[in-house]
Backbone as a ProteinNet text record, in pm:
[ID]
protein_1_A
[PRIMARY]
MDRFRSLQAFVHVVEAAGFAAAARRLGSTRSSINKAVIALEDQLGVQLLNRTTRKVSVTPSGDAYYKRAKAILQELADADRMVADSDEVPRGTLRLNAPLSFGTLHLGKALSDFLTEFQDLRLELSLSDRFVDPLEDGFDATIRIGALNAAPSLVDHPITEVRRFLVVSPEFLSRLGPVTAPEQLKTLPCLHYGSIGEGHSWRLQNGADEVTVQVNGVMCANNGETLLEAAVCGLGIAMLPTFIVGPALQSGALVRVLPDYSPPLLHLMLLYPPSRHVSPKIRHLLAFLYDRFGDRPPWDLVE
[TERTIARY]
1088.7	1138.4	1057.8	947.7	882.3	939.7	955.7	986.5	1039.4	896.2	918	987.8	989.3	1072.4	1253.3	1242.6	1394.6	1434.7	1343.7	1368.5	1394.3	1278	1300.5	1412.9	1441.8	1595.4	1725	1716	1847.7	1860.6	1734.9	1760.7	1800.5	1750.4	1784.8	1963.4	1967.7	2098.8	2213.2	2159.4	2242.2	2282.6	2108.9	2130.1	2171.3	2172.9	2224.3	2388.3	2385.5	2569.7	2627.7	2499.5	2548.2	2398	2441	2296.3	2231.4	2364.3	2300.2	2177.4	2235.3	2173.3	2053	2040.8	1926.3	1835.5	1845.2	1819.9	1680.6	1744.4	1735.8	1612.3	1634.8	1544.4	1439.2	1435.5	1290.4	1240.2	1307.2	1273.9	1288.6	1410.9	1451.4	1563.6	1628.4	1719.2	1860.3	1997.3	2072.6	2052.4	2039.4	2042	1932.7	1797.1	1694.2	1710	1755.2	1793.5	1894.6	2009.9	2090.5	2037.3	1965	1872.8	1798.1	1701	1653.2	1736.3	1819.7	1925.8	2021.3	2026.2	2105.1	1982.7	1871.4	1757.1	1712.9	1759.7	1743.8	1818.3	1974.4	2052.2	2043.1	2030.6	1956.2	1906.2	1795.5	1658.8	1748.3	1809.4	1863.3	1954	2052.5	2180.8	2308.1	2255.9	2400.7	2420.3	2528.5	2561.9	2572.2	2514.4	2452.1	2556.1	2578.4	2667.5	2779.9	2932.7	3028.3	3048.1	3090.4	3006.2	3228.6	3270.3	3397	3367.4	3459.8	3437.8	3426.2	3475.7	3438.5	3303.3	3282	3216.4	3122.9	3026.6	2915.9	2926.1	2973.6	2955.7	2863	2834.4	2746.7	2786.8	2795.6	2826.1	2786.7	2873	2787.6	2646.8	2600.1	2514.3	2421.5	2466.7	2391.3	2365	2468.6	2397.1	2289.7	2326.4	2230.6	2062	2051.3	1937.5	1892.8	1963.1	1926.7	1853.4	1886	1797.8	1659.8	1682.3	1491	1446.7	1511.5	1426.1	1401.4	1465.1	1398.7	1300.7	1330.4	1176.7	1076.9	1061.9	930.4	915.6	996.1	889.6	886.3	900.6	858.8	713.3	702.4	574.9	483.2	535.5	434.6	327.1	430.1	426.4	318.9	354.4	257.4	124.3	139.1	-33.1	-37.9	33.9	-23.1	-172.5	-54.8	-125.1	-203.6	-217.1	-340.4	-474.6	-407.3	-568.7	-631.7	-523.8	-575.2	-662.3	-536	-643	-757	-797.2	-903.4	-1051.1	-976.1	-1060.4	-1136	-1012.3	-1074.1	-1228.2	-1235.5	-1361.2	-1472.5	-1567.6	-1710.3	-1736.1	-1804.2	-1884	-1978.7	-2040.7	-2122.9	-2280.6	-2317.5	-2433.4	-2422.6	-2465.3	-2436.1	-2623.4	-2606.3	-2751	-2683.4	-2851.8	-2816.8	-2995.2	-2991.6	-3124.8	-3089.4	-3263.4	-3228.4	-3393.2	-3402.3	-3511	-3614.3	-3741	-3829.4	-3804	-3912.9	-3918.2	-3771	-3658.3	-3522.4	-3496.7	-3523.4	-3511.7	-3591.4	-3713.2	-3796.4	-3753.4	-3749.4	-3729.7	-3593.3	-3466.8	-3350.1	-3252.6	-3255	-3146.1	-3214	-3300.9	-3334.3	-3250.9	-3277.9	-3207.1	-3051.1	-2998.4	-2858.3	-2815.1	-2838.6	-2814	-2859.7	-2935.1	-2918.5	-2792.5	-2757.3	-2632.9	-2534.4	-2508	-2426.5	-2362.9	-2541	-2554.9	-2431.3	-2501.3	-2485.7	-2339.1	-2222.4	-2112.9	-2017.1	-2017.6	-2043	-2119.9	-2124.7	-2177.2	-2176.1	-2055.1	-2052.6	-2126.8	-2226.6	-2276.1	-2366.2	-2444.7	-2594.8	-2635.9	-2747.8	-2790.4	-2931.8	-2977.6	-3063	-3112.5	-3206.1	-3271	-3384.9	-3379.9	-3463.7	-3514.3	-3620	-3648.7	-3740.5	-3713.1	-3753.2	-3728.7	-3832	-3795.6	-3766.1	-3762.4	-3712.9	-3557.6	-3491.1	-3344.6	-3316.7	-3230.9	-3191.9	-3045.3	-2959.3	-2864.9	-2807	-2728	-2689.5	-2626.9	-2545.9	-2524.5	-2599.5	-2728.9	-2815	-2927.2	-2945.4	-3070.6	-2965.3	-2849.7	-2703.6	-2757.3	-2733.1	-2695.9	-2549.3	-2514.1	-2386.9	-2370.8	-2485.2	-2451.7	-2618.3	-2660.7	-2743.3	-2771.3	-2804.7	-2863.8	-2940.4	-2886.2	-3002.6	-2986.4	-3088.7	-3043.6	-3094.3	-3003.2	-3011.2	-2894.4	-2873.4	-2726.9	-2652.7	-2584.8	-2426.7	-2404.6	-2305.9	-2265.3	-2405.4	-2478.5	-2657.7	-2594.4	-2498.3	-2504.9	-2374.9	-2316.3	-2167.5	-2126.6	-2174.7	-2127.1	-2092.7	-2123.8	-2107.5	-2053.9	-1955.2	-1880.1	-1979.7	-1956.5	-2114.6	-2036.9	-2049.5	-1988.3	-2075.6	-2066.7	-2141.9	-2174.2	-2243.1	-2244.2	-2279.9	-2372.7	-2435.3	-2496.1	-2506.8	-2654.1	-2761.7	-2827	-2969.6	-3053.1	-3103.2	-3184.9	-3318.7	-3410.5	-3542.4	-3616.2	-3703.5	-3789.2	-3913.2	-3983.7	-4128.7	-4117.9	-4242.3	-4298.6	-4474.7	-4523.7	-4709.8	-4745	-4907.6	-4884.9	-4932.5	-4931.7	-4947.6	-5129.6	-5201.6	-5360.7	-5362.4	-5307.3	-5278.4	-5271.5	-5164.7	-5180.3	-5229.5	-5310.9	-5390.3	-5518.1	-5538.7	-5646.2	-5620.6	-5457.4	-5493.1	-5399.3	-5356.2	-5249.4	-5147.3	-5028.9	-4884.1	-4842.8	-4737	-4686.9	-4532	-4554.9	-4448.5	-4354.8	-4410.6	-4342.3	-4364.4	-4253.5	-4293.3	-4399.9	-4430.7	-4556.9	-4662.5	-4726.2	-4842.4	-4851.4	-4722	-4737.5	-4821.9	-4826.2	-4903.6	-5090.5	-5077.5	-5224	-5264.1	-5185.2	-5223.9	-5220.8	-5278.8	-5239.8	-5116.6	-5043.1	-4940.9	-4943.8	-4840.4	-4888.5	-4710.6	-4715.1	-4611.2	-4610.2	-4434.9	-4421.6	-4440	-4513.7	-4551.8	-4657.9	-4733.2	-4845.7	-4934.3	-5027.5	-5131.4	-5141.7	-5144.4	-5197.2	-5150.7	-4958.8	-4843.2	-4841.7	-4867.8	-4819.8	-4698.7	-4626.5	-4483	-4424.4	-4330.5	-4251.2	-4147.2	-4128.6	-4073.2	-3917.4	-3816.9	-3711.5	-3658.5	-3659.9	-3582.7	-3464.5	-3389	-3265.7	-3275.6	-3248.8	-3223.4	-3084.3	-2994.5	-2861.3	-2831.2	-2805.7	-2767.2	-2845.8	-3001.6	-3145.4	-3163.2	-3242.1	-3310.2	-3423.4	-3557.8	-3668.3	-3750.2	-3831.2	-3941.7	-4071.7	-4140.8	-4283.4	-4326.6	-4458.6	-4553.5	-4655.6	-4660.5	-4712.6	-4866.5	-4895.1	-5070.6	-5104.8	-5108.6	-5148.9	-5227.4	-5266	-5409.1	-5413	-5271.4	-5204.6	-5091.2	-5077.2	-4957.9	-4933.4	-4826.9	-4767.5	-4655.1	-4625.9	-4499.1	-4426	-4459	-4385.4	-4453.9	-4318.1	-4253.4	-4384	-4349.3	-4412.4	-4560.1	-4612.9	-4779.3	-4793.3	-4690.1	-4708.5	-4679.7	-4580.9	-4601.3	-4693.9	-4834.3	-4919.5	-5089.7	-5034	-5133.4	-5116.9	-4961.7	-4907.5	-4886.4	-4929.4	-4985.5	-5121.2	-5191.6	-5318.9	-5412.6	-5288.8	-5328.1	-5361.5	-5381.8	-5377.6	-5328.9	-5193.1	-5123.9	-4996.6	-4875	-4775.2	-4655.6	-4589.7	-4508.9	-4378.4	-4257.4	-4154.7	-4092.2	-4019.3	-4012.8	-3824.6	-3756.2	-3613.1	-3631	-3555.2	-3558.6	-3550.3	-3494.3	-3498.4	-3638.7	-3716.3	-3866.9	-3916	-3949.7	-3993.9	-3930.1	-3812.1	-3732.9	-3788.5	-3820.2	-3897.5	-4031.1	-4135.7	-4270.4	-4271.4	-4087.1	-4019	-4029.1	-3900.2	-3903	-4001.7	-4131.6	-4227.9	-4315.2	-4307.5	-4426.5	-4503.9	-4527.7	-4658.9	-4678.6	-4499.5	-4491.6	-4413.3	-4404.3	-4318.3	-4250.5	-4185.8	-4120.6	-4176.9	-4213.7	-4264.1	-4201.6	-4134.2	-4008.1	-3876.1	-3855.1	-3697.3	-3594	-3593.6	-3524.1	-3539	-3571.5	-3549.4	-3591.8	-3486.9	-3445.8	-3430.9	-3492.2	-3514	-3329.6	-3243.4	-3125.6	-3116.7	-2960.5	-2907.3	-2943.2	-2968.2	-2929.5	-2832.1	-2794.5	-2716.6	-2725.6	-2715	-2733.4	-2602.6	-2620.4	-2535.4	-2492.9	-2394.2	-2402.5	-2278.2	-2367.5	-2324.5	-2290.1	-2216.3	-2180.1	-2112.9	-2104.5	-2053.5	-1866.9	-1795.6	-1630.6	-1517.9	-1450.2	-1322.2	-1219	-1134.6	-999.9	-992.7	-1103.6	-1054.8	-1192.2	-1221.9	-1354.6	-1391.1	-1469.3	-1483	-1496.7	-1454.4	-1479.8	-1612.2	-1713.1	-1861.5	-1885.3	-1845	-1829.5	-1749.8	-1644.6	-1579.8	-1602.3	-1679.4	-1734.5	-1837.5	-1906	-2031.5	-2054.4	-1968.9	-1953.3	-1896.6	-1800.7	-1733.1	-1846.5	-1906.8	-2018.7	-2097.2	-2168.5	-2263.7	-2191.1	-2077.5	-2003.5	-2022.8	-1974.7	-1982.5	-2116.6	-2269.6	-2358.2	-2423.1	-2437.1	-2480.8	-2405.9	-2267.2	-2174.9	-2173	-2185	-2168.6	-2348.8	-2381.6	-2492.7	-2594.7	-2726	-2754.6	-2905.7	-2911.7	-3017.4	-3166.1	-3205.5	-3286.9	-3282.3	-3167.4	-3107.2	-3098.8	-3119.1	-3126.4	-3255.7	-3303.6	-3414.8	-3436.6	-3270.2	-3293.6	-3182.6
-1711.4	-1590.8	-1483.2	-1416.9	-1303.9	-1233.1	-1122.8	-1056.7	-909.1	-854.7	-734.4	-709.8	-819.1	-844.8	-850.6	-901.5	-917.8	-773.7	-686.3	-522.2	-480.3	-473.2	-406.2	-450.6	-533.7	-557.7	-523.4	-541.8	-466.6	-366.9	-265.5	-119.9	-80.1	-165.8	-121.1	-124.2	-266.2	-287.8	-203.7	-130.2	-61	158.4	140.4	269.9	296.3	161.9	112.2	83.9	49.9	-0.2	-111.2	-183.9	-336.7	-399.4	-563.6	-632.5	-623.1	-568.8	-562.4	-465.6	-407.4	-220.1	-194.2	-276.8	-288.9	-374.3	-474.9	-608.4	-495.1	-418.1	-338.4	-239.9	-185.9	-129.7	-182.3	-299.4	-396.9	-467.4	-403.7	-534	-680.7	-702.9	-823.8	-927.8	-1014	-1059.1	-1039.3	-1048.3	-1003.9	-1165	-1266	-1364	-1410.1	-1343	-1341.4	-1260.6	-1109.4	-1004.7	-1029.8	-1123.3	-1164	-1243.5	-1327.7	-1479.4	-1394.7	-1305.6	-1219.5	-1161	-1138.7	-1028.2	-1145.7	-1273.8	-1353.8	-1415.3	-1429.6	-1478.7	-1429.3	-1275.3	-1179.5	-1187.7	-1198.7	-1182.2	-1322	-1474.7	-1555	-1574.7	-1474.3	-1442.1	-1410.4	-1183.6	-1192.7	-1264.5	-1328.2	-1362.1	-1277.5	-1182	-1049.8	-1075.4	-1028.9	-958.5	-858.9	-801.4	-708	-602.9	-697.8	-644.8	-693.4	-639.4	-695.7	-731.9	-846.3	-827.8	-896	-809.3	-897.1	-905.3	-963.6	-910.4	-818.8	-710.9	-622	-520.2	-453	-425.6	-442.9	-385.8	-457.2	-292.5	-328.6	-230	-293.4	-152.8	-205.1	-163.8	-352.8	-315.7	-244.5	-197.1	-82	-184.6	-283.3	-366.4	-352.8	-356.1	-312.7	-200.8	-93.8	36.3	90.9	84.4	111.3	39.9	-108.7	-168.8	-135.9	-64.8	37.5	123.6	212.9	330.7	308.2	216.2	168.2	103.8	10.4	-85.9	53.9	137.1	238	368.9	361.6	376.2	332.3	207.2	139.4	164.7	115.7	125.3	199.1	353.2	488.1	464.1	413.8	442.5	350.1	232	133.4	220	263.9	331.6	447.3	542.6	605.2	540.2	463.8	450.8	369.1	284.7	273.9	383.4	492.9	610.8	675.4	700.2	776.1	656.4	558.2	405.3	459.6	517.7	487.3	586.9	722.2	844.7	855.5	809.9	819.5	718.9	630	513	596	717.5	798.4	899.1	908.6	992.3	871.5	928.4	825.7	807.4	733.2	685.3	594.8	525.3	481.4	443.9	319.2	342.6	336.3	424.6	359	342	184.5	175.5	135.7	248.2	256.8	254.2	207.9	125.1	209.8	292.7	349.4	339.9	442.5	421.9	518.3	502.3	573.5	684.6	757.8	868.8	965.6	870.9	978.4	958.5	882.3	891.9	1011.6	1028.2	1166.5	1267.5	1251.1	1382.5	1459.4	1418.1	1472.1	1423	1260.9	1216	1245.2	1270.1	1331	1403.9	1532.9	1691.5	1661.1	1604.5	1569.2	1484.4	1380.1	1318.7	1346.1	1514.7	1570.5	1621.6	1775.4	1778	1715	1547.8	1468.6	1457.5	1429.8	1420.9	1526.4	1653.8	1774.4	1787.1	1754.6	1761	1606.1	1548.2	1407.4	1395.8	1478.4	1403	1286.8	1267	1117.7	1019.9	1041.8	929.6	916.2	793.9	776.2	721.6	733	741.5	593.2	508.1	393.2	424.2	471	464.5	375.9	287.2	263	305.4	306.1	343.5	256.9	204	58.4	103.8	81.9	32	-118.1	-218	-314.2	-313.2	-474.3	-429.5	-446.9	-438.4	-517.1	-516	-660.7	-687.5	-733.1	-557.6	-540.7	-625.9	-749.9	-874.6	-935.4	-1003.6	-1067.7	-1017.2	-843.9	-843.4	-677.4	-729.4	-630.4	-498.7	-438.9	-266.7	-252.1	-138	-152.6	-122.6	-63.5	15.4	34	24.3	38.4	203.3	244.1	345.4	321.7	256.6	182.9	288.8	314.5	328.9	267.9	210.5	107.7	106	3.7	-40.8	-71.9	-75.7	-56	-222.4	-296.9	-418.4	-490.1	-505.7	-503.7	-628.4	-614.5	-718.2	-760	-846.1	-911.2	-903.2	-957.9	-940.5	-881.7	-749.1	-653.7	-494.9	-401.5	-296.1	-193.2	-136.1	-61.6	45.8	244.6	298.1	430.1	396.7	579.5	692.7	699.8	879.9	965.5	943.3	1033.9	946.5	1026.4	934.7	952.9	910.8	895.5	937.1	1024.7	1055.3	1033.3	925.3	920.6	1001	1059.1	1122.5	1051.4	1097.9	1065.3	1212.2	1208.7	1352.2	1336.5	1455.3	1428.8	1598.5	1594.5	1764.3	1812.9	1952	2029.6	2007.6	1977.1	1934.5	1844.1	1732.1	1596.1	1638.1	1733.3	1763.4	1800.8	1912	1969.7	1881.2	1804.3	1679.9	1589.1	1523.8	1444.1	1422.8	1521.4	1592	1548.2	1564.4	1591.6	1393.6	1409.6	1225.2	1264.7	1138	1189.5	1104.6	992.4	809.9	749	659.4	540	453.2	441.5	312.8	418.7	535	541.7	573.5	504.9	442.4	306.5	224	136.6	165.7	282.4	331.3	425.4	543.1	608.3	605.4	620.5	585.9	657.9	537.8	580.6	523.7	607	539.6	448.6	334.3	279.8	225.5	129.2	92.8	-41.2	-93.7	-236.9	-235.8	-395.1	-443.6	-412.1	-395.9	-345.7	-539.7	-642.7	-774.1	-818	-792.7	-822.7	-707.6	-603.8	-533.1	-469.4	-379.2	-302.4	-279.3	-307.7	-285.2	-146.6	-20.9	53.9	51.8	71.3	38.7	180.8	215.9	339.2	374.6	433.6	444.5	586.6	576.5	724.3	679.1	769.2	691	516.6	496.4	369.7	277.5	313	291.3	220.4	116.6	72	45.9	53	28	-43.1	-157.5	-182.1	-159.4	-99.2	-54	-111.5	-237.1	-287.2	-95.1	-76.6	52.4	-8.4	130.4	102.6	131.1	73.9	56.2	143.2	207.4	263.1	279	295	336.7	251.4	215.7	180.4	209.7	168.3	228.6	156.5	146.5	110.4	225.3	368.6	436.9	572.1	624.9	712.2	869.8	908.8	1028.1	1048.3	940.2	914.6	870.1	864.9	883.3	976.5	1103.2	1213	1279.4	1265.4	1347.6	1314.6	1126.6	1137.3	1197.6	1175.1	1270.4	1419.7	1469.9	1585.5	1645.1	1531.9	1533.9	1536.1	1507	1463.3	1323.8	1221.7	1092.4	1042.2	1025.4	979.4	1026.7	931.6	996.4	845.5	937.4	832.5	843.8	758.1	718.3	776.2	880.5	876.6	976.9	927.3	1009.8	1143.7	1214.8	1338.3	1417.5	1324.3	1377.5	1390.3	1303.1	1310.4	1395.9	1413.6	1500.2	1631.5	1636.4	1757.6	1879.7	1910.3	2037.4	2042.9	1945.6	1977.1	2022.7	2001.9	2053.2	2161.3	2219.1	2320.3	2432.9	2367	2471.7	2514.8	2380.5	2351	2308.7	2241.7	2164.8	2002.3	2005.9	1913.8	1896.9	1866.7	1874.2	1761.8	1724.9	1633	1584.1	1429.4	1395.3	1294.9	1283	1192.6	1218.8	1338.2	1383.2	1342.2	1282.8	1233.9	1057.2	996.4	897.7	899.8	816.4	805.7	684.6	658.7	505	568.7	390.6	340.1	444.4	466.6	544.6	473	514.8	441.3	530.6	464.6	508.2	550.9	655.3	683.8	605	494.8	436.9	367.2	391.6	318.9	172	126.6	-27.3	-84.6	-169.3	-228	-365.7	-468.7	-565.6	-543.7	-595.2	-573.6	-606.8	-514.6	-547.8	-462	-553.4	-478.4	-343.3	-306.6	-208.6	-186.2	-73.3	16.5	110.2	84.6	188.7	315.9	385	546.8	587.4	526.4	517.1	533.6	470.4	388.1	508.3	541.3	643	780.7	820.8	945.2	973.8	877.3	864.4	870.2	810.2	808.5	954	993.2	1148.8	1205.3	1200.3	1357.5	1315.5	1239.4	1156.3	1247	1252.8	1249.3	1400.8	1442.5	1658.1	1669.9	1604.3	1651.3	1645.4	1516.7	1455.6	1434.5	1451.7	1414.2	1499.4	1583.8	1692.3	1681.3	1779.7	1741.1	1811.4	1754.6	1821.7	1875.2	1972.1	2062.4	1997.1	1916.5	1866.8	1830.1	1792.4	1756.2	1863.4	1990.6	2118.5	2140.8	2059.4	2041.4	2096.1	2089.1	2149.9	2281.8
655.9	644.2	634.2	662.8	667.3	576.1	479.3	379.5	469.5	502.1	541.7	718.9	745.1	911	835.6	743.5	656.6	634.3	553	523.7	637.3	772.9	848.6	947.1	972.6	1007.8	965.7	786.9	744.5	762.5	714	792.7	940.9	983.9	1156.5	1171.2	1122	1145.8	1024.7	963.7	887.7	1000.8	983.4	1076	1220.3	1293.3	1411.6	1445.7	1249.8	1282.6	1389.6	1357.7	1468.4	1476.3	1522.8	1538.8	1632.9	1780.2	1863.2	1906.3	1825.8	1909.1	1792.5	1663.6	1615.6	1660.2	1736.7	1775.5	1912.5	2006.4	2096.3	2073.1	1907.3	1862.2	1860	1780	1729.5	1885.6	1984.9	2109.1	2054.9	1989	1980.2	1997.1	1957.4	2033.6	1858	1871	1812.1	1710.2	1739.8	1644.7	1611.8	1641.2	1556.1	1432.9	1479.3	1376.6	1252.6	1264.6	1214.6	1100.3	1138.1	1089.1	959.6	1005.9	939.1	776.6	829.9	748.8	635.6	699.4	608.1	537.5	555.3	473.5	350.1	383.1	318.6	209.3	235.5	159.9	34.3	107.6	83.5	-4.8	-6.1	-135	-206.1	-227.2	-305.8	-396.3	-335.3	-387.7	-364	-266.6	-287.7	-149.1	-138.1	71.2	76.6	169.4	186.1	298.7	345.6	493.3	517.8	544.2	612.5	729.6	804.1	897.6	952.3	1063.9	1137.1	1284.2	1392	1534.1	1562.7	1520.9	1546.3	1538.1	1364.6	1333.1	1196.7	1170.4	1049.6	961.3	825.2	710.5	608.3	536.5	450	333.3	230.8	85.3	-32.7	-100.4	-154.5	-256.3	-252.9	-313.5	-218.6	-52.3	42.8	54.1	20.3	42.7	-51	-207.5	-262.4	-249.1	-170.7	-139.5	18.5	88.2	169.4	122.9	79.9	41.4	1.9	-102.5	-149.7	-68.5	18.1	124.4	230.5	301.4	360.6	295.2	213.3	64.3	108.4	74.7	82.8	214	315.2	475.7	438.2	407	472.3	373.1	277.2	224.7	283.3	316.9	412.1	518.1	591.1	694.9	670.2	574.4	534.7	483.3	407.3	377.2	501.7	582.4	747.4	821.2	784	883.9	793.5	663.2	570.1	607.8	614.5	631.4	809.9	851.5	1020.3	1053.1	964.6	1016.5	928.9	779.3	693.1	787.9	845.5	926.8	1080.9	1111.2	1265.3	1233	1081.3	1032.4	1030	1126.4	1105.1	976.7	973.7	794.8	760.8	726.1	661.3	765.4	805.5	910.5	1038.2	1145.1	1281.1	1324.3	1341.7	1375.1	1530.5	1622.9	1707.6	1817.2	1913	2005.9	2125.2	2168.6	2312.2	2334.2	2508.9	2527.4	2471.1	2493.9	2406.8	2483.9	2599.7	2664.2	2625.1	2659.2	2672	2539.9	2428.6	2264.1	2186.8	2236.5	2212.3	2314.7	2414.2	2494.9	2492.9	2462.4	2483.8	2338.8	2272.7	2197.2	2055.5	2068.3	1878.8	1855.3	1955.5	1891.4	1928.9	2027.3	2029.3	1914.1	1827.3	1742.1	1616	1622.2	1513.1	1481.4	1591.9	1607.9	1584.5	1639.6	1587.9	1464.8	1394.6	1242.5	1141.9	1205.4	1158.3	1126.9	1305.9	1248.3	1165.5	1143.6	1107.7	940.2	836.8	776.8	654.4	694.5	673.8	681.9	755.2	865.8	849.5	836.5	848.4	952.5	1004.3	1131.2	1137	1165.5	1173.2	1312.8	1399.4	1488.1	1565.3	1632.7	1694.7	1844.9	1847.4	2035.6	2102.1	2136.9	2221.5	2392.4	2477.4	2634.6	2704.9	2563.3	2611.5	2576.7	2681.2	2646.3	2488.5	2441.2	2329.1	2340.3	2272.5	2285.7	2113.9	2155.4	1948.2	1919.4	2011	1933.8	1846.2	1917	1887.7	1778.5	1777.6	1718.2	1574.3	1605.5	1463.9	1476.9	1613.7	1581.6	1669.9	1643.1	1684.8	1837.6	1829.4	2043.2	2033.2	2207.7	2241.6	2357	2349.8	2478.4	2603	2727.1	2817.8	2921	3043.8	3129.7	3268.1	3330.2	3432.1	3527.2	3583.2	3663.5	3576.2	3591.8	3558.3	3599.5	3440.9	3467.4	3479.4	3408.4	3414.2	3244.6	3170.3	3089.4	3024.2	3102.1	3164.8	3000.6	2879.8	2791.8	2714.6	2745.1	2662.4	2714.9	2657.5	2702.2	2745.4	2872.3	2896.2	2968.8	2902.8	2908.9	2986.9	3125.9	3225.2	3093.1	3117.4	3049.7	3151.2	3229.6	3321.1	3467.4	3550.4	3679.1	3623.3	3684.8	3643.9	3762.6	3816.7	3972.5	3933.1	4069.9	4002.6	4161.2	4181.9	4272.1	4305.4	4363.9	4430.3	4392.7	4333.6	4282.2	4257.4	4309.6	4324.4	4294.7	4256.3	4210.6	4359.4	4365.5	4441.5	4494	4411.1	4422.9	4479.6	4473.5	4520.9	4671	4726.5	4847.9	4968.4	4879.2	4939.4	4938.8	4872.1	4895.8	4983.7	4951.7	5055.3	5199.8	5171.1	5299.8	5272.6	5381.3	5329.8	5360.7	5293.4	5264.6	5365	5487.5	5534.6	5583.6	5544.9	5574.1	5471.7	5422.8	5311	5314.6	5487.5	5476.4	5382.3	5392.2	5329.9	5209.2	5106.5	5003.3	4968.9	5099.4	5084.4	5067.1	5095.2	5092	4961.3	4978.3	4855.7	4754.9	4665.8	4512.9	4488	4408.8	4320.9	4159.1	4091.9	3972.7	3953.7	3853.6	3847.6	3716.4	3755.2	3554.9	3585.8	3490	3517.8	3472.1	3546.5	3576.9	3671.3	3667.8	3807	3898	3786.6	3850.4	3908.8	3908.5	3967.7	4053.5	4066	4170.7	4200.3	4252.8	4259.9	4372.7	4416.7	4533.5	4469.3	4570.1	4536.9	4676.3	4577.8	4705.9	4707.9	4855	4865.2	4953.5	4963.1	5057	5113.3	5267.1	5325.4	5382.5	5348.6	5366.3	5378	5482	5475.5	5533.2	5541.1	5586	5459	5428.7	5309.6	5302.9	5290.2	5293.6	5184.9	5168.5	5064.1	5085.3	4975.6	4989.4	4879.5	4887.9	4846.6	4823	4684.1	4658.2	4626.5	4660.2	4591.4	4467.8	4378.8	4236.8	4179.7	4147.7	4080.3	3952.9	3875.3	3727.8	3674.8	3594.6	3559.7	3433.5	3347.1	3205.1	3208.1	3066	3023.9	2953.2	2969	2953.5	3036.8	3068.6	3178.9	3152.4	2970.3	2986.4	2992.4	3051.3	3049.1	3215.4	3297.1	3410.7	3459	3374.2	3396.3	3415.7	3324.4	3301	3395.7	3395.8	3514.2	3650.9	3666.1	3821.4	3790.2	3734.5	3677.4	3718.2	3640	3665.1	3843.9	3937.1	4019	4099.4	3986.2	3988.5	4113.4	4137.8	4241	4253.8	4346.7	4321.6	4244.7	4137.5	4047	4142.6	4063.5	4088.4	3937.5	3927.7	3767.5	3770.4	3666.1	3657.7	3588	3707	3640.6	3519.6	3424.4	3251.9	3206.2	3254.9	3241.6	3299.1	3419.8	3587.4	3564.4	3496	3575.6	3596.2	3413.6	3396.9	3463.1	3492.9	3571.8	3703.5	3743.4	3897.7	3899.6	3788.9	3794.8	3770.5	3696.4	3661.2	3844	3899.7	4037.6	3951.2	3856.9	3818.3	3917	3935.6	4038.9	4203.2	4231.1	4383.8	4418.4	4505	4549.8	4681.4	4721.8	4847.3	4894.9	5032.2	5087.5	5058.3	5014.8	4992.6	5034.2	5141	5230.7	5142.8	5111.9	5046.2	4902	4830.1	4712.1	4659.9	4538.1	4465.7	4403.7	4393.2	4406.4	4270	4280.3	4159.4	3945.8	3914.2	3758.8	3667	3575.2	3454.6	3334	3262.3	3111.2	3059.7	2961.9	2962.6	2821.7	2714.1	2586.5	2642.8	2545.8	2557.4	2412.1	2386.5	2258.4	2301	2154.7	2167.2	2216	2323.5	2295	2153.2	2089.2	2025	2059.5	1995.2	2003.9	1957	1837.9	1783.3	1769.6	1872.7	1848.9	1761.1	1703.8	1565.4	1568.4	1453.7	1496.9	1538	1453.6	1451.5	1659.1	1694.5	1832.7	1895.7	1900.3	1995.4	1969.9	1840.1	1801.8	1902.5	1904.5	1951	2090	2142.8	2283.3	2369.5	2291.7	2314.7	2259.9	2230.6	2177.4	2291.9	2341.2	2463.1	2569.4	2609.7	2737.3	2690.3	2611.2	2616.5	2653.8	2568.4	2601.6	2699.7	2780.3	2869.9	2996.4	3004.3	3087.2	3213.5	3184	3299.4	3346.1	3503.2	3514.9	3427	3367.9	3233.6	3295.8	3179.7	3268.4	3314.1	3228.5	3339.5	3467.3	3524.5	3631.3	3731.5	3717.8	3819.4	3838.3	3971.1	4015.5	4132.4	4199.9	4350.7	4367.6
[MASK]
+++++++++++++++++++++++++++++++++++++++++++++++++++++++++++++++++++++++++++++++++++++++++++++++++++++++++++++++++++++++++++++++++++++++++++++++++++++++++++++++++++++++++++++++++++++++++++++++++++++++++++++++++++++++++++++++++++++++++++++++++++++++++++++++++++++++++++++++++++++++++++++++++++++++++++++++

C-alpha cells in the first residue's frame, strides 16, 4: 500500500471523524480508505483509531501520529507549490524559429522586449521561410504565417489574422492604366513568390465568389521585402501581407488594386509539440505574442 496514500487517508479520517466522510473528501470509497488506514497500522504495529459501529475516534498514539503526519503532508504540499511556482518563471534557453521577413521587420524588437521582461531566459532565434517542424529540428516552438491546422501533429495557437493585398505603385498605374478586373493579371506584369519557370496562380475572393488567375510573372523572389522594393519601383503588381506592405500603403508609395478581391486570410501562429504540461517558456511567450500582436497591429492600419 502506498505510504503517502495511507497517511493522507488517516489524516482525513481523523479530521472528518469517519471513513465515509473522508472517502467523500478524497473522491474514494469507504472500503479503500479503511484498507489504507489498516495497512498503515500494520506497518507501524500500533492501533491508531478506535472503531465502533457508531463512531471512529483517535487513540493517544494515533493523535500524536496524526499531528506529525499532518505536518509532513503540509510540508510536502508546500514543497510542491514551491517547485510549481519556481517553474512558472521562464528560464533556460528558448529555441525559436520564425519567418525571415516577419522576424526582421517585427519580431526582433518584440523579442528584445520579451527578454528584458524575463531576464533568466536565453534566446536562440533562427529565421527561415521554410517550414520547420520543432519535433524534428529541435526547436521549442516555431512562429508561422499560414493556414490553421496545416500541421496536425503540432499544437497551433493563432495570434492574429494576416491580410494580404494586391498592390502597385502610382507610377505603374499612370503608365499602364487602371486595374479593374482579375483577368488583367494574366497580361499585366506581376511580382510573385516562387519560381518563374513554374508560373504562379493567385486565388482571390470577392465575398462568396472565388477566382484563380494564372498571373504574368515578370519577377519572382523567395523574400517579400524584395518583392516590396520591386513594386515600389514600378516593376509590377505584387500580392503582399500587410506586415510587409503596410508602411508603403500608409505613405502612399504603393496603392491597392482590385480592392474587392482579396487573397484568403492567413494567420500568424505559434506552433509547438503537444504535451500534457506546456513549459513556462511557451506559456509566457504565447501570452506575450497575444499582448503584442493579438489586437489589430499597427502595420494593418491601412484602411
